[in-house]
A tleap script that builds the chain and sets N, CA, C and O, in Angstrom:
source leaprc.protein.ff14SB
mol = sequence {
  NMET SER ARG GLU LEU ILE ALA TYR VAL LEU
  PRO TRP LEU VAL ASP HIE PRO GLU GLU ALA
  GLU ILE THR GLU VAL GLU GLY ASP ARG PRO
  GLY GLU THR ILE ILE GLU ILE SER VAL HIE
  PRO ASP ASP MET GLY LYS VAL ILE GLY ARG
  ARG GLY ARG VAL ILE GLN SER LEU ARG VAL
  LEU ALA LYS ALA ALA GLY GLN ARG ALA GLY
  THR SER TYR GLY VAL GLU VAL VAL CASP
}
set mol.1.N position { 0.697 -1.325 0.101 }
set mol.1.CA position { -0.225 -0.143 -0.105 }
set mol.1.C position { 1.066 1.386 -0.056 }
set mol.1.O position { 0.799 2.366 -0.751 }
set mol.2.N position { 2.027 1.384 0.583 }
set mol.2.CA position { 2.919 2.373 0.722 }
set mol.2.C position { 3.574 2.510 -0.387 }
set mol.2.O position { 3.673 3.669 -0.789 }
set mol.3.N position { 4.141 1.544 -1.121 }
set mol.3.CA position { 4.774 1.569 -2.040 }
set mol.3.C position { 3.806 2.743 -3.516 }
set mol.3.O position { 4.174 3.688 -4.213 }
set mol.4.N position { 2.546 1.991 -3.375 }
set mol.4.CA position { 1.686 2.682 -4.380 }
set mol.4.C position { 1.530 4.148 -3.868 }
set mol.4.O position { 1.581 5.058 -4.695 }
set mol.5.N position { 1.358 4.396 -2.660 }
set mol.5.CA position { 0.851 5.674 -2.440 }
set mol.5.C position { 2.332 6.777 -2.892 }
set mol.5.O position { 2.207 7.743 -3.645 }
set mol.6.N position { 3.492 6.418 -2.334 }
set mol.6.CA position { 4.833 6.880 -2.820 }
set mol.6.C position { 5.036 6.975 -4.281 }
set mol.6.O position { 5.463 8.069 -4.649 }
set mol.7.N position { 4.800 5.952 -5.347 }
set mol.7.CA position { 4.660 6.119 -6.665 }
set mol.7.C position { 3.566 7.024 -7.017 }
set mol.7.O position { 3.789 7.754 -7.983 }
set mol.8.N position { 2.390 7.134 -6.418 }
set mol.8.CA position { 1.506 8.396 -6.688 }
set mol.8.C position { 2.110 9.590 -6.903 }
set mol.8.O position { 2.119 10.249 -7.943 }
set mol.9.N position { 2.746 9.893 -5.582 }
set mol.9.CA position { 3.025 11.365 -5.126 }
set mol.9.C position { 4.500 11.721 -5.689 }
set mol.9.O position { 4.786 12.899 -5.904 }
set mol.10.N position { 5.368 10.751 -5.907 }
set mol.10.CA position { 6.889 11.008 -6.512 }
set mol.10.C position { 6.759 11.997 -7.724 }
set mol.10.O position { 7.415 13.021 -7.912 }
set mol.11.N position { 5.611 11.381 -8.626 }
set mol.11.CA position { 6.105 12.310 -10.297 }
set mol.11.C position { 5.617 13.648 -9.914 }
set mol.11.O position { 5.833 14.529 -10.746 }
set mol.12.N position { 4.977 14.002 -8.781 }
set mol.12.CA position { 4.484 15.402 -8.998 }
set mol.12.C position { 5.368 16.371 -8.073 }
set mol.12.O position { 5.235 17.589 -7.957 }
set mol.13.N position { 6.344 15.500 -7.418 }
set mol.13.CA position { 7.563 16.222 -6.764 }
set mol.13.C position { 8.608 16.841 -7.693 }
set mol.13.O position { 8.972 18.016 -7.659 }
set mol.14.N position { 9.057 15.855 -8.558 }
set mol.14.CA position { 9.958 15.925 -9.526 }
set mol.14.C position { 9.935 16.257 -10.802 }
set mol.14.O position { 8.891 16.098 -11.434 }
set mol.15.N position { 11.013 16.750 -11.378 }
set mol.15.CA position { 11.055 17.344 -13.040 }
set mol.15.C position { 11.159 16.166 -13.798 }
set mol.15.O position { 10.527 16.209 -14.854 }
set mol.16.N position { 11.783 15.106 -13.565 }
set mol.16.CA position { 12.135 13.923 -14.279 }
set mol.16.C position { 11.381 12.857 -13.759 }
set mol.16.O position { 12.024 12.045 -13.094 }
set mol.17.N position { 10.131 12.651 -13.903 }
set mol.17.CA position { 9.347 11.558 -13.229 }
set mol.17.C position { 9.729 10.067 -13.802 }
set mol.17.O position { 9.563 9.074 -13.094 }
set mol.18.N position { 10.308 9.974 -15.282 }
set mol.18.CA position { 10.616 8.717 -16.156 }
set mol.18.C position { 11.855 8.297 -15.260 }
set mol.18.O position { 12.181 7.113 -15.345 }
set mol.19.N position { 12.596 9.120 -14.404 }
set mol.19.CA position { 14.075 8.426 -13.930 }
set mol.19.C position { 13.904 8.128 -12.411 }
set mol.19.O position { 14.799 7.859 -11.609 }
set mol.20.N position { 12.745 8.220 -12.215 }
set mol.20.CA position { 12.208 8.006 -10.461 }
set mol.20.C position { 12.160 6.194 -10.508 }
set mol.20.O position { 11.491 5.579 -11.338 }
set mol.21.N position { 12.968 5.571 -9.497 }
set mol.21.CA position { 12.504 4.565 -9.169 }
set mol.21.C position { 12.041 4.279 -7.940 }
set mol.21.O position { 12.043 5.232 -7.161 }
set mol.22.N position { 11.608 3.152 -7.496 }
set mol.22.CA position { 10.875 2.817 -6.213 }
set mol.22.C position { 11.366 1.206 -6.091 }
set mol.22.O position { 11.100 0.418 -7.000 }
set mol.23.N position { 12.074 0.807 -4.937 }
set mol.23.CA position { 11.973 -0.497 -4.701 }
set mol.23.C position { 11.887 -0.643 -2.939 }
set mol.23.O position { 12.116 0.145 -2.021 }
set mol.24.N position { 11.478 -1.942 -3.002 }
set mol.24.CA position { 11.264 -2.221 -1.709 }
set mol.24.C position { 12.372 -3.125 -1.043 }
set mol.24.O position { 12.692 -4.134 -1.671 }
set mol.25.N position { 12.942 -2.890 0.067 }
set mol.25.CA position { 13.710 -3.980 0.546 }
set mol.25.C position { 13.475 -4.253 1.984 }
set mol.25.O position { 12.712 -3.476 2.559 }
set mol.26.N position { 14.058 -5.333 2.740 }
set mol.26.CA position { 13.457 -5.844 3.902 }
set mol.26.C position { 14.474 -5.003 4.888 }
set mol.26.O position { 15.659 -4.885 4.576 }
set mol.27.N position { 13.811 -4.281 6.401 }
set mol.27.CA position { 14.551 -3.666 6.888 }
set mol.27.C position { 15.258 -4.621 7.824 }
set mol.27.O position { 15.324 -5.841 7.670 }
set mol.28.N position { 15.863 -3.798 8.975 }
set mol.28.CA position { 16.669 -4.509 9.990 }
set mol.28.C position { 15.869 -5.323 10.926 }
set mol.28.O position { 16.071 -6.491 11.257 }
set mol.29.N position { 14.989 -4.575 11.276 }
set mol.29.CA position { 13.813 -4.987 12.292 }
set mol.29.C position { 12.826 -6.341 11.455 }
set mol.29.O position { 12.772 -6.485 10.234 }
set mol.30.N position { 12.222 -7.088 12.332 }
set mol.30.CA position { 11.442 -8.084 12.135 }
set mol.30.C position { 10.177 -6.977 11.447 }
set mol.30.O position { 10.002 -5.858 11.928 }
set mol.31.N position { 9.347 -7.518 10.239 }
set mol.31.CA position { 8.283 -6.897 9.766 }
set mol.31.C position { 8.125 -5.538 9.208 }
set mol.31.O position { 7.082 -4.899 9.071 }
set mol.32.N position { 9.564 -5.142 8.855 }
set mol.32.CA position { 9.894 -3.827 8.408 }
set mol.32.C position { 10.275 -4.028 7.157 }
set mol.32.O position { 10.938 -4.991 6.772 }
set mol.33.N position { 9.759 -2.889 6.309 }
set mol.33.CA position { 9.937 -2.625 4.889 }
set mol.33.C position { 10.530 -1.412 4.471 }
set mol.33.O position { 9.823 -0.419 4.643 }
set mol.34.N position { 11.642 -1.233 3.969 }
set mol.34.CA position { 12.400 -0.028 3.428 }
set mol.34.C position { 11.883 0.505 2.184 }
set mol.34.O position { 12.033 -0.328 1.290 }
set mol.35.N position { 11.381 1.477 1.818 }
set mol.35.CA position { 11.021 1.658 0.484 }
set mol.35.C position { 12.155 2.541 -0.043 }
set mol.35.O position { 12.561 3.376 0.765 }
set mol.36.N position { 12.614 2.522 -0.979 }
set mol.36.CA position { 14.182 2.971 -1.398 }
set mol.36.C position { 13.517 4.121 -2.791 }
set mol.36.O position { 12.810 3.673 -3.694 }
set mol.37.N position { 13.815 5.209 -2.722 }
set mol.37.CA position { 13.461 6.126 -3.860 }
set mol.37.C position { 14.606 6.454 -4.536 }
set mol.37.O position { 15.478 6.968 -3.835 }
set mol.38.N position { 14.828 6.318 -5.578 }
set mol.38.CA position { 16.065 6.746 -6.579 }
set mol.38.C position { 15.530 7.838 -7.643 }
set mol.38.O position { 14.770 7.572 -8.574 }
set mol.39.N position { 16.040 9.068 -7.353 }
set mol.39.CA position { 15.725 10.047 -8.752 }
set mol.39.C position { 16.791 10.310 -9.369 }
set mol.39.O position { 17.886 9.821 -9.095 }
set mol.40.N position { 16.476 11.416 -10.603 }
set mol.40.CA position { 17.575 11.884 -11.120 }
set mol.40.C position { 18.534 12.955 -10.193 }
set mol.40.O position { 17.898 13.663 -9.413 }
set mol.41.N position { 19.780 13.096 -10.218 }
set mol.41.CA position { 20.359 14.143 -9.444 }
set mol.41.C position { 20.094 15.559 -9.117 }
set mol.41.O position { 20.375 16.193 -8.100 }
set mol.42.N position { 19.328 16.013 -10.491 }
set mol.42.CA position { 18.890 17.452 -10.301 }
set mol.42.C position { 17.465 17.275 -9.275 }
set mol.42.O position { 17.008 18.299 -8.766 }
set mol.43.N position { 16.949 16.238 -9.066 }
set mol.43.CA position { 15.361 16.185 -8.673 }
set mol.43.C position { 16.068 15.893 -6.737 }
set mol.43.O position { 15.414 16.133 -5.722 }
set mol.44.N position { 17.050 15.516 -6.766 }
set mol.44.CA position { 17.349 15.251 -5.398 }
set mol.44.C position { 17.094 16.037 -4.075 }
set mol.44.O position { 17.005 15.404 -3.024 }
set mol.45.N position { 16.975 17.375 -4.090 }
set mol.45.CA position { 16.810 18.541 -3.337 }
set mol.45.C position { 15.387 18.302 -3.207 }
set mol.45.O position { 15.014 18.318 -2.034 }
set mol.46.N position { 14.267 18.034 -4.271 }
set mol.46.CA position { 13.347 18.460 -4.373 }
set mol.46.C position { 12.632 17.497 -3.559 }
set mol.46.O position { 11.616 17.750 -2.913 }
set mol.47.N position { 13.299 16.229 -3.635 }
set mol.47.CA position { 12.478 15.110 -2.907 }
set mol.47.C position { 12.851 15.292 -1.355 }
set mol.47.O position { 11.891 15.275 -0.584 }
set mol.48.N position { 14.066 15.457 -0.833 }
set mol.48.CA position { 14.695 15.741 0.210 }
set mol.48.C position { 13.886 17.140 0.989 }
set mol.48.O position { 13.539 17.255 2.164 }
set mol.49.N position { 13.765 18.009 -0.033 }
set mol.49.CA position { 12.951 19.500 0.678 }
set mol.49.C position { 13.949 20.598 1.271 }
set mol.49.O position { 15.165 20.528 1.098 }
set mol.50.N position { 13.417 21.460 1.877 }
set mol.50.CA position { 14.276 22.234 2.773 }
set mol.50.C position { 14.024 21.673 4.362 }
set mol.50.O position { 12.967 21.383 4.921 }
set mol.51.N position { 15.337 21.641 4.828 }
set mol.51.CA position { 15.591 20.774 6.079 }
set mol.51.C position { 14.786 19.261 6.040 }
set mol.51.O position { 14.565 18.617 7.065 }
set mol.52.N position { 14.498 18.936 5.041 }
set mol.52.CA position { 14.117 17.670 5.126 }
set mol.52.C position { 12.699 17.348 5.200 }
set mol.52.O position { 12.216 16.216 5.221 }
set mol.53.N position { 12.005 18.595 5.242 }
set mol.53.CA position { 10.612 18.256 5.142 }
set mol.53.C position { 9.533 17.595 4.080 }
set mol.53.O position { 8.356 17.270 4.232 }
set mol.54.N position { 10.322 17.538 3.069 }
set mol.54.CA position { 9.383 16.991 1.924 }
set mol.54.C position { 9.781 15.146 1.907 }
set mol.54.O position { 9.082 14.317 1.324 }
set mol.55.N position { 10.882 14.868 2.586 }
set mol.55.CA position { 11.205 13.374 2.938 }
set mol.55.C position { 10.216 12.901 4.215 }
set mol.55.O position { 9.613 11.846 4.412 }
set mol.56.N position { 10.301 13.976 4.889 }
set mol.56.CA position { 9.810 13.629 6.271 }
set mol.56.C position { 8.291 13.300 6.090 }
set mol.56.O position { 7.780 12.376 6.722 }
set mol.57.N position { 7.654 13.992 5.305 }
set mol.57.CA position { 6.347 13.905 5.050 }
set mol.57.C position { 6.059 12.713 4.161 }
set mol.57.O position { 4.908 12.277 4.145 }
set mol.58.N position { 6.919 12.193 3.483 }
set mol.58.CA position { 6.871 10.920 2.713 }
set mol.58.C position { 6.796 9.852 3.760 }
set mol.58.O position { 5.940 8.967 3.769 }
set mol.59.N position { 7.833 10.008 4.713 }
set mol.59.CA position { 7.734 9.249 6.021 }
set mol.59.C position { 6.651 8.946 6.612 }
set mol.59.O position { 6.163 7.835 6.816 }
set mol.60.N position { 6.274 9.994 6.892 }
set mol.60.CA position { 4.582 9.934 7.648 }
set mol.60.C position { 3.639 9.379 7.217 }
set mol.60.O position { 2.894 8.640 7.861 }
set mol.61.N position { 3.519 9.763 5.669 }
set mol.61.CA position { 2.197 9.228 4.725 }
set mol.61.C position { 2.495 7.617 4.931 }
set mol.61.O position { 1.661 7.002 5.596 }
set mol.62.N position { 3.685 6.853 4.378 }
set mol.62.CA position { 4.331 5.640 4.573 }
set mol.62.C position { 4.019 4.772 5.925 }
set mol.62.O position { 3.716 3.583 6.021 }
set mol.63.N position { 4.207 5.828 6.996 }
set mol.63.CA position { 3.904 5.183 8.428 }
set mol.63.C position { 2.610 4.876 8.540 }
set mol.63.O position { 2.097 3.828 8.931 }
set mol.64.N position { 2.164 5.779 8.200 }
set mol.64.CA position { 0.080 5.948 8.231 }
set mol.64.C position { -0.326 4.748 7.804 }
set mol.64.O position { -1.046 3.945 8.398 }
set mol.65.N position { 0.215 4.652 6.650 }
set mol.65.CA position { -0.397 3.733 5.491 }
set mol.65.C position { 0.122 2.319 5.920 }
set mol.65.O position { -0.345 1.238 5.561 }
set mol.66.N position { 1.244 2.552 6.809 }
set mol.66.CA position { 1.275 1.040 6.838 }
set mol.66.C position { 0.942 0.447 8.388 }
set mol.66.O position { 0.974 -0.753 8.662 }
set mol.67.N position { 0.629 1.486 9.313 }
set mol.67.CA position { -0.403 0.938 10.190 }
set mol.67.C position { -1.641 0.742 9.857 }
set mol.67.O position { -2.359 -0.037 10.483 }
set mol.68.N position { -2.057 1.451 8.793 }
set mol.68.CA position { -3.747 0.597 8.470 }
set mol.68.C position { -3.391 -0.649 8.261 }
set mol.68.O position { -3.963 -1.424 9.026 }
set mol.69.N position { -2.623 -1.169 7.476 }
set mol.69.CA position { -1.847 -2.699 7.064 }
set mol.69.C position { -1.329 -3.398 7.749 }
set mol.69.O position { -1.173 -4.579 7.441 }
set mol.70.N position { -0.856 -2.838 9.003 }
set mol.70.CA position { -0.305 -3.722 9.956 }
set mol.70.C position { 1.046 -3.859 9.822 }
set mol.70.O position { 1.426 -4.811 10.503 }
set mol.71.N position { 2.124 -3.205 9.114 }
set mol.71.CA position { 3.096 -3.015 8.861 }
set mol.71.C position { 3.927 -2.062 9.081 }
set mol.71.O position { 3.500 -0.923 9.271 }
set mol.72.N position { 5.112 -2.308 9.096 }
set mol.72.CA position { 6.311 -1.130 9.540 }
set mol.72.C position { 6.814 -0.353 8.007 }
set mol.72.O position { 7.525 -1.076 7.310 }
set mol.73.N position { 6.600 0.606 7.617 }
set mol.73.CA position { 7.419 1.265 6.648 }
set mol.73.C position { 8.384 2.432 6.935 }
set mol.73.O position { 8.204 3.198 7.881 }
set mol.74.N position { 9.307 2.522 6.167 }
set mol.74.CA position { 10.678 3.440 6.243 }
set mol.74.C position { 10.561 3.979 4.618 }
set mol.74.O position { 9.994 3.443 3.666 }
set mol.75.N position { 11.136 4.934 4.677 }
set mol.75.CA position { 11.498 5.790 3.405 }
set mol.75.C position { 12.724 6.326 3.486 }
set mol.75.O position { 13.098 7.104 4.364 }
set mol.76.N position { 13.466 5.853 2.431 }
set mol.76.CA position { 14.924 6.473 2.286 }
set mol.76.C position { 15.239 6.758 0.799 }
set mol.76.O position { 14.756 6.058 -0.091 }
set mol.77.N position { 16.021 7.753 0.562 }
set mol.77.CA position { 16.391 8.356 -0.429 }
set mol.77.C position { 17.661 7.546 -0.771 }
set mol.77.O position { 18.386 7.296 0.192 }
set mol.78.N position { 18.097 7.040 -2.127 }
set mol.78.CA position { 19.519 6.636 -2.345 }
set mol.78.C position { 19.810 7.328 -3.439 }
set mol.78.O position { 18.851 7.768 -4.072 }
set mol.79.N position { 21.152 7.591 -3.924 }
set mol.79.CA position { 21.839 7.771 -5.010 }
set mol.79.C position { 21.706 6.747 -6.138 }
set mol.79.O position { 22.345 6.891 -7.180 }
savepdb mol mol.pdb
quit
C-alpha cells in the first residue's frame, strides 16, 4: 500500500518522473519494509526538501499507510 502511495506522489514532486525508481527492501527489524527512492540528481533536493520536510512528509504518509495495513514502513532516498 505504501509503495503505491509513494509511486503516486513522487511524480508530482520531481522534474524527471521517468527516472524515478521505487524499490522495496527488507529492513533490519522484523516486519519492517524500507521503500528506497532513487531520482535524477537534479531532483534530489526536491525530494528531500528544505530541512528535510518533504522526505519527512513522505515518511509520515508511509508510516500511516503501514499502520493501516499492520506493517512498518520506512522511506530512504538513495543515490
